[in-house]
C-alpha positions, 0 to 999 in steps of 0.5 A: 669720543671715549674709549668705546669709539675705538676700532676693534676689526675682530669685534666689528667683523662679529657686529656685521656678520651678525647684522647680515646673519651670516658666520663671521667666517663668511665675512671675509675681506673680498666678500661682496656684501650684497652680491654674495652676502645677500645684503639688501637695503633694509639690511644696509639700514640696520648695519648703519644704525648699529655702527652709528650706535656703537661708535657714536658716529653718523653715517649718511646714506651717501656713504653707506651706498659706497660700502661693498665689502668689509674693508670698506666699512673698516675704512669709512669707521677709520675715517670717522673715528679719526676726524 
């Protein structure tokens, strides 16, 4: 993995907010992706593809299901990028 694979939380927040079609400011660490921000299964798959392409990783459906908040996404990406 190259320099493009480093995790920038600000860039990630913007990318996730754009995929969810919400303002970055609405994507707080406490906001629930499904319940509060309206993410559904189609949006979740779109987000997974976006993250996989940007960070050159693979996100299996089992891991995608567990993502409920922005910090969950950050933690998953940190694990993927470090190992």
